[in-house]
C-alpha positions as CSV (number, residue, x, y, z in Angstrom):
1,M,-22.0,6.5,-5.6
2,E,-19.5,4.5,-7.8
3,L,-17.9,1.4,-6.3
4,S,-14.1,1.2,-6.0
5,V,-12.1,-1.4,-8.0
6,I,-11.7,-3.5,-4.9
7,E,-15.5,-3.5,-4.2
8,R,-16.3,-4.4,-7.8
9,F,-13.7,-7.2,-7.9
10,P,-15.7,-10.5,-8.2
11,L,-13.3,-13.1,-6.7
12,F,-13.9,-12.6,-3.0
13,E,-17.1,-11.8,-1.2
14,S,-15.8,-9.4,1.5
15,Y,-13.9,-6.1,1.0
16,E,-11.2,-7.4,3.5
17,K,-10.5,-10.5,1.4
18,K,-10.4,-8.5,-1.8
19,E,-8.0,-6.0,-0.2
20,K,-5.8,-8.8,1.1
21,F,-5.7,-10.4,-2.4
22,F,-4.6,-7.1,-4.0
23,T,-2.0,-6.5,-1.3
24,V,-0.5,-10.0,-1.8
25,L,-0.5,-9.5,-5.6
26,G,1.5,-6.3,-5.0
27,L,4.0,-8.3,-2.9
28,L,4.2,-11.1,-5.5
29,F,4.8,-8.8,-8.5
30,T,7.4,-6.7,-6.6
31,R,9.1,-10.1,-5.8
32,Q,8.8,-9.6,-2.0
33,V,7.1,-13.1,-1.8
34,T,7.2,-16.2,-3.9
35,L,4.3,-17.6,-5.7
36,A,4.1,-20.4,-3.1
37,K,4.1,-17.9,-0.2
38,A,1.5,-15.7,-2.0
39,A,-0.7,-18.7,-2.5
40,E,-0.3,-19.7,1.2
41,L,-1.2,-16.2,2.4
42,L,-4.4,-16.4,0.3
43,G,-5.3,-19.9,1.3
44,M,-4.9,-21.3,-2.2
45,S,-2.6,-23.8,-3.9
46,R,0.1,-22.5,-6.3
47,E,-1.9,-24.0,-9.1
48,E,-5.1,-22.2,-8.1
49,L,-3.3,-18.9,-7.8
50,S,-1.6,-19.4,-11.1
51,G,-5.0,-20.1,-12.7
52,V,-6.5,-17.0,-11.2
53,L,-3.6,-14.9,-12.5
54,K,-4.0,-16.4,-15.9
55,L,-7.7,-15.7,-15.9
56,M,-7.0,-12.1,-15.0
57,G,-4.5,-11.8,-17.9
58,L,-1.6,-11.4,-15.5
59,E,1.7,-13.0,-16.5
60,Y,3.9,-14.0,-13.6
61,S,7.4,-15.4,-13.6
62,Y,9.8,-15.4,-10.7
63,L,12.6,-15.1,-13.2
64,T,13.3,-11.9,-15.1
65,K,13.4,-12.0,-18.9
66,D,17.2,-12.1,-18.9
67,E,17.2,-14.9,-16.3
68,V,14.8,-16.9,-18.5
69,K,17.1,-16.4,-21.5
70,R,20.2,-17.5,-19.5
71,E,18.3,-20.6,-18.2
72,K,17.2,-21.5,-21.7
73,E,20.7,-21.2,-23.0
74,A,22.2,-23.2,-20.2
75,S,19.6,-26.0,-20.7
76,E,20.2,-26.1,-24.4
77,A,24.0,-26.3,-23.8
78,L,23.4,-29.3,-21.6
79,L,21.4,-31.1,-24.2
80,R,24.2,-30.8,-26.8
């Protein structure tokens, strides 16, 4: 029988921890929790969770692309 994605995921040893990780990722990427809260729920630091996301090829930003653009424009205006 073929293993599920959660069972094959190499980061955590138990199915329950893997399931929790994917649940928290869902909350994070739907902006229901912050990166800090997601890290806390997983027992990691923000830096550790950011590193894991990067290793997985997942990009995360709490700001939308439009918000990033506005923030950049505002900071550039301040530097003039």
